[in-house]
C-alpha positions in Angstrom: 82.1 126.4 123.2 84.3 127.5 120.3 84.8 124.0 119.0 81.0 123.3 118.9 80.5 126.6 117.0 83.2 125.7 114.5 81.6 122.5 113.4 78.0 123.7 113.7 77.4 121.4 116.7 77.3 118.5 114.3 79.7 115.5 114.7 82.7 115.7 112.3 85.5 113.4 111.2 88.7 113.4 109.3 89.4 110.0 107.6 92.9 109.5 106.2 93.1 107.3 103.2 96.7 106.2 102.7 98.7 103.9 100.5 100.7 103.7 97.2 99.4 105.4 94.1 96.8 103.3 92.3 96.2 101.2 95.5 92.5 102.0 95.3 92.0 105.1 97.5 89.9 107.1 95.0 87.7 104.0 94.3 87.1 103.5 98.0 86.4 107.2 98.5 83.7 107.2 95.8 82.0 104.2 97.5 82.2 105.9 100.9 80.7 109.1 99.5 77.7 107.1 98.1 77.1 105.3 101.4 77.5 108.5 103.4 74.8 110.2 101.3 72.5 107.3 102.1 73.2 107.9 105.8 72.4 111.6 105.5 76.0 112.7 106.1 77.7 115.6 104.5 80.8 114.1 103.0 83.6 115.2 100.6 86.9 113.9 99.2 89.9 116.1 99.7 92.2 115.1 96.8 95.7 116.4 97.5 96.8 115.8 93.9 94.1 118.1 92.6 94.5 120.8 95.3 98.3 121.1 95.3 99.9 122.8 92.2 101.7 120.5 89.9 105.1 122.3 90.3 105.1 121.3 94.0 105.5 117.6 93.0 108.3 118.1 90.6 112.0 117.6 91.2 114.5 120.3 90.6 117.3 119.6 88.1 120.6 121.2 88.8 124.1 121.0 87.2 125.2 117.6 86.0 121.8 116.1 86.2 121.6 115.9 90.0 117.9 115.6 90.9 116.9 117.1 94.3 113.5 116.4 95.7 111.4 119.3 96.9 109.3 117.3 99.4 110.8 118.8 102.6 110.2 122.5 102.0 107.7 123.9 99.5 105.8 120.6 99.2 105.4 120.3 102.9 104.0 123.8 103.1 101.4 123.0 100.4 100.3 119.9 102.4 99.8 122.1 105.4 97.9 124.6 103.3 95.4 121.8 102.4 94.7 121.2 106.1 94.4 124.9 106.6 91.6 125.0 104.0 89.8 122.4 106.1 90.3 124.4 109.2 89.0 127.5 107.5 85.8 125.6 106.5 85.3 124.4 110.1 85.6 127.9 111.6 83.8 129.5 108.6 86.7 131.7 107.7 87.7 132.8 104.1 90.5 130.5 102.8 92.2 133.2 100.7 92.9 135.3 103.7 94.6 132.5 105.7 97.1 131.1 103.2 100.6 132.5 102.6 101.2 133.7 99.0 103.8 131.0 98.5 101.2 128.2 99.0 98.6 128.6 96.3 95.9 126.0 96.5 93.7 125.2 93.5 90.7 127.1 94.6 88.4 125.7 91.9 89.2 122.2 93.2 88.7 123.3 96.8 85.3 124.9 96.0 84.3 121.6 94.4 85.3 119.8 97.6 83.0 122.0 99.7 80.1 122.3 97.4 78.4 119.1 98.6 79.1 120.1 102.2 77.4 123.5 101.8 74.5 122.3 99.7 73.8 118.6 100.5 71.1 117.0 98.4 67.8 116.2 100.1 68.5 118.2 103.2 67.1 121.5 104.2 69.3 124.1 105.9 68.5 123.1 109.5 69.0 119.4 108.7 72.3 120.2 106.9 73.7 122.1 109.9 73.1 119.1 112.1 74.2 116.4 109.6 77.5 114.6 110.4 80.4 116.0 108.5 83.1 113.8 106.9 86.3 114.7 105.1 88.1 111.9 103.3 91.7 112.9 102.9 93.0 111.2 99.7 96.8 111.1 99.5 99.7 108.7 99.9 100.5 109.8 103.4 103.5 107.5 103.4 105.2 109.0 106.5 103.6 109.0 110.0 104.4 112.7 110.3 102.2 113.5 107.4 99.2 111.7 109.0 100.0 113.1 112.4 99.3 116.7 111.1 95.8 115.6 110.2 95.4 114.0 113.6 96.5 117.3 115.3 93.8 119.2 113.4 91.2 116.7 114.4 92.3 116.9 118.0 92.3 120.8 118.0 88.6 120.9 117.0 87.5 117.7 118.8 86.8 115.9 115.5 86.6 112.2 115.0 89.8 110.7 113.4 90.5 107.4 111.7 92.8 106.0 109.0 92.3 103.4 106.3 95.5 101.9 104.9 95.1 100.4 101.5 97.7 97.7 101.0 98.4 96.7 97.4 101.5 94.9 96.0 103.9 97.0 94.0 103.3 95.2 90.7 99.6 95.7 90.8 100.0 99.4 91.6 102.4 99.9 88.7 100.1 97.9 86.3 97.0 100.0 87.3 99.0 103.2 87.1 100.1 102.5 83.6 96.5 102.2 82.6 95.7 105.7 83.7 95.3 108.6 81.3 98.0 110.5 83.2 100.2 107.9 84.9 102.8 108.7 87.5 106.4 107.8 86.6 107.0 104.2 87.6 110.2 105.2 89.4 108.2 107.5 91.7 106.1 104.5 92.9 109.2 102.3 93.3 110.8 105.0 95.4 107.7 105.6 97.5 107.3 101.9 98.4 110.8 102.1 100.0 109.7 105.0 102.2 106.1 104.0 103.0 105.4 103.4 106.7 101.9 102.1 107.2 99.9 103.0 110.3 101.4 101.3 113.4 99.2 101.6 116.5 101.7 99.7 118.6 104.4 102.3 118.0 102.1 105.4 117.6 99.2 105.5 120.0 97.4 108.1 118.0 97.0 105.7 115.1 94.9 103.2 117.2 91.8 104.0 115.1 93.1 102.5 111.9 92.4 99.5 109.7 94.2 97.9 106.8 92.6 96.6 103.7 94.2 94.4 101.1 93.4 96.0 97.7 95.5 93.8 95.4 92.1 92.3 94.5 88.8 94.1 94.4 87.4 95.4 97.6 84.5 93.4 99.0 81.3 94.5 100.6 82.8 93.4 104.0 85.7 95.8 103.4 83.3 98.7 102.7 81.3 97.8 105.8 84.5 97.8 107.9 85.3 101.3 106.7 81.8 102.7 107.4 81.9 101.2 110.9 85.3 102.7 111.5 84.0 106.2 110.4 80.8 105.8 112.4 82.8 105.0 115.5 85.1 108.0 114.9 82.1 110.3 114.6 80.7 109.0 117.8 84.1 109.2 119.7 85.7 112.6 118.9 89.2 113.3 120.1 89.8 115.4 123.2 91.9 118.6 122.6 93.7 117.9 125.9 97.1 116.3 125.2 98.3 113.5 127.5 101.9 112.8 128.1 101.9 109.9 125.6 100.8 112.0 122.7 103.2 114.7 123.6 106.0 112.2 123.6 105.0 111.0 120.1 105.0 114.6 118.9 108.4 115.3 120.3 109.8 112.0 118.8 108.5 112.9 115.3 109.8 116.5 115.7 113.3 115.3 116.6 113.5 112.7 113.9 112.4 115.2 111.3 115.0 117.8 112.5 117.8 115.3 112.3 116.8 113.9 108.9 116.3 117.4 107.5 119.8 118.6 108.6 121.3 115.3 107.4 119.6 115.8 104.0 121.2 119.3 103.7 124.6 118.0 104.6 124.3 115.1 102.1 123.4 117.5 99.3 126.6 119.5 100.0 128.7 116.3 99.9 127.1 115.3 96.6 127.9 118.7 95.1 131.5 118.4 96.3 131.7 115.0 94.7 130.3 116.2 91.4 132.7 119.2 91.4 135.7 116.8 92.0 134.6 114.5 89.2 134.2 117.5 86.9 137.6 118.9 87.7 139.0 115.4 86.8 137.3 115.6 83.4 135.0 112.6 84.0 133.0 112.0 80.8 129.3 113.2 80.7 127.8 109.7 80.7 129.8 108.8 83.8 128.9 112.1 85.4 125.2 111.1 85.0 125.9 107.7 86.4 127.7 109.3 89.4 124.8 111.6 90.1 122.2 108.8 89.9 124.3 106.5 92.2 124.9 109.3 94.8 121.3 110.4 94.9 120.0 106.8 95.2 122.5 106.2 98.0 121.3 109.4 99.7 117.6 108.4 99.5 118.3 105.0 101.0 120.5 106.6 103.7 117.9 109.2 104.7 115.1 106.6 104.8 117.1 104.3 107.1 118.2 107.2 109.2 114.7 108.4 109.8 113.5 104.9 110.7 116.5 104.5 113.1 115.7 107.9 114.7 112.1 107.0 115.3 113.1 103.8 117.0 115.8 105.3 119.2 114.0 108.5 120.1 111.7 106.7 122.5 114.4 107.3 125.2 113.8 111.1 125.3 110.9 113.5 125.1 112.4 116.8 124.0 114.6 117.7 121.1 117.0 119.6 123.3 117.6 116.4 125.3 120.0 115.2 122.6 122.8 116.9 120.7 121.2 117.0 117.3 124.3 118.5 115.7 126.4 115.6 117.0 123.9 113.0 115.8 123.7 114.5 112.4 127.5 114.7 112.0 127.9 111.0 113.1 125.2 109.9 110.6 126.5 112.0 107.7 130.0 110.6 108.3 128.5 107.2 107.2 127.1 108.7 104.0 130.4 110.5 103.4 132.2 107.1 103.3 129.6 105.8 100.8 130.1 108.9 98.7 133.8 108.4 98.6 133.5 104.8 97.5 131.1 105.6 94.7 133.3 108.5 93.5 136.4 106.4 93.7 134.8 103.7 91.6 133.8 106.2 88.9 137.2 107.9 88.9 139.0 104.5 88.6 136.9 103.6 85.6 138.2 106.7 83.8 141.9 106.1 84.4 
């Protein structure tokens, strides 16, 4: 069987670690690695921050200081490239031959990820090939669609799949982050907490193998034990590559929501550009132009977040993207943002009369 050959007939598992920056994901991963080694497992952390090039996380600055996030195009492709690296390892295929030129993964970081898997300590080669294989995916994974891609890979190769959500209050995350040698901008964390959607098995059946840990305080031995039991259970109960109707419905729902939000995002960007052009033609001072750009982009971010949540809730009534008129839904939604844009622009313009 191809799947068995791909993973060397040994049980394997993808464990998604999700939560805000500085919530404790890396700390938990180190503890799991140590315990996994004691169990004789081959285990590795897949740190997205190290694997994805820095420029993929940046925002693009265009005229008048409008900041546009690059998370829906190039960044998404890089995320998919990380999963492709894992897939190449499973099927023993060269990574460099499988990735598009536009998605350069930090190969030194990837080789470090796989080194312990290829040469596990205290195991001879036959033992290593039979030892359970564990990938700890360390990233924020704040949207279900991000986690679902990992689930799809696990299902494709009949791997175990589980998720650990690390819940930590915003203030603690910001405080811990500020103590790091290379802290993330505080506004990034503040924006992410607005978008974060934790695992919800009641809404997404594929997230049933998930637990939540409160990491505002230090993790306890009981917490670590729960994580190890979760992973052991996932290793013992791999996913079936056969899709049932429920899972297909979930996939279609995510696909439709993503399509609507993406098109709405593009439309909102055009409206913002038009507003900035109008303000510039009316000789609005630079400081007010910056304020206008900030207000419009903040309004857009909130609008898209609420739209996505609404789409996921309402899309349960259909199973295929073509069952609804996406263009009509997008236009109706963007009309709402257009009114907000006009109000913000009008306020700025009136201040300069």
